[in-house]
Phi, psi and omega in degrees: 000152184278158181248147180301146175068012178275179186298323183289337176308323182294325176294322174300320176296319175299317176301314182296316176305311181297317179296321178295316180298320180285320184282318184273342180286323182296311179304327184287345182261358182301323180306329182294328182267358188310305184293320179292320177298318180300316180290316181302313184266358183051052190250161177275171180299321182294317182295313181290333179294338180292335182295300179298325175304313178296319173309306188287318180297317178292318178307322178272318185292340179285003183307307178304318179294320176298319175302319179291321175300317177299312181296316179281324183244346182088163182297322182301303187293319184298319178295322183292316180294320180296320177295322180294315181296323177300313179301311179299311181297318182288318180293320179293326180296332181296345178260006185300140172243349174226163178294331179297313182298317181296318174301320182286313187283291177293320184290302182279305185287311177299313178301319180291325175298315171305322182294306183303315182297305186295310185285331172290325178292324178291314183302311186299329175296325178298328178273328181277335180236137178233302182292325182247034185293320179295315180294322181296318176296324184288319179294320175297322179291341175294331173300322176298322183294317177302316182292322180294330181281322186272319187295319178298315180299309178301319182296324182287322179293311185290326176296322177288329182270326188231354181081171179296324182298308182293326181294321183289327178295317179292324181299326182299316181294322182291324182286342175297343177296341173303331181289331176290319179297315179300325180296339180277348184270075181296151174304152182240145181288141174296146175278143171299140186248137179222148180292142177267178185295327186266015176085000172273177179257146177214147178287169184298333182248031166093011178268118186272153170240136187281336184222151174294156184309317183287342185262001186284354177092163179237167172062233186299319179302334183294326189259339176219102193284076179297329180294324178292322181292328177275336189238340185262104184303317182290327178289325182294310183301314182300307183297313178298312181300312179295316179305314180291319184298316185292350174307316189246342188296324180272354181302313184300328181293330182270328189252357178294321181297297178306322176298318179294315178299330177289340180262015173091012179271137178298149184299316180299321175294320180298323181296327179296334173298322169300320182286329174300314178304318179292322178293322177298322180293324181303316181276326190281328188290313179297328179294316181293324174303313178292321179299318183293345178275356178299149182292345182300322190260014177297119184077004185230021181301328177301327175287323171297321182290314177298320177303314180300322179294320180295310176308315184300317186289319179296329180304326179307332185293327181297319181287330181282322184272338185237151184236003181278163187294322175300321179296321178295324175298310181296323178300310180301325181291316178294314182293321182292319180295313182293324180293326181294313179296317180297314178299324183277345183250339196299323176280320181297322175296325178290317174304314180297327184283317185254351186079164188290320186296326176271352187305310181304317178289318181290324176295322180294313180290322178305312183286324183289327174290323179289337181292334177298308179289329176295316177299329179282320192302296182302319173301318180297320175293319177298317176297323179299315179293321179299320180287314185261339185067020180229123180288337184292340174292333172298320182285330172297312180302321179292320180301314184296313187289318184285316181294321180295325182292317180296318174297322176298314175300320183290312187288319177296319176298322180294315179299316179299314183297319181298318179297316185290327178297318179296316178301319183291322176296318179296321179293319178296324177293323182298331178294330183270342187229146175307144181267120178272160176299329182301320184267356191296320185289337176291317187281314182261131181242157178300154186288348178279350179292156185295325185303327179288352177260354185287136182278000000 
């Protein structure tokens, strides 16, 4: 078995990067096929919007099932099974005659395969990297950026040469390469665990766990950490914020191409806008990962993340209010840079909040809650377009949802930090003065309070 932070860890990182590029690149290119799918099935915007919605929702909702697979079979087998499901789902979808068949094949089967590949690849990095985990997550997410840059270009060329059916069949073969990436993810040795000063558990090189092994819960709680959602304030804030954010965050990836073409921009040029976002991510994600490791952001990654979310939401105003090609370029730059920070930090912030031992269960519940709003977002946007005939309203909607979620996470985290600082001051003062019965209840809180779960 391999050891964390060893030489093989970097090969696992390469495999994770390729997996991210393959699994997250395809959903970002669905907008290229939007009009052709609509014409082929003679469907409304709402009906076609269900396709990317189901793909993204299943990709996230399969988190608990993926956690079970990882625990029972390991990350290697989980990624390989996911690659096989991706291939089967995409090839079978190329024969779809109805939208229902498309939903089931590429949406459910393919989406579940994407989930297994992506989430297991995220989890394995947490075990392989400790000292450089933030950098590893940022570099792995760069793979998604490369995929976002190349998939739309490849999709446009394949669409012109083979149509959407031939393209989906080719995609099935391409996604089978996830099996090769999974084969590189050898099992990793567990790190030794030692008690910390505050009674929680931490690994020998500093990765904390919020609860003892025996207290982590059994059954469903192990894969969906409801106890954290009920008692861990920071997890509550982060989960609610991200769940609300994704309601509008993914919409530009699906509607940017049809919106640009409705403004008179050629479809091939519009597809390049998606690639531009991907190319910006290639360079911006590693930079954001390196910047986030600066001591200035130690313990404050949530504020950097929230700021990026706010900028991302506000960038949609540029796309909604202006229709020139230069405005679209500016929008892609703003959206791409802020998206890079979000993508490089979203899982790192979660790991920092709950610790690595609770990460699989926290990740499972986190993703399944996010899948609900992801499932709702595109159909609601499609219905809005069907009613009004205006794509720019989708970007206004995205602006409101994303910006408000960023403001919520930032303000709620600030209030919680301020409250904890006041509590810490009281405890420090109590060390210098005798504790009276009157103040005992202020200083000592029951073990069920959120603060006792904070890493």
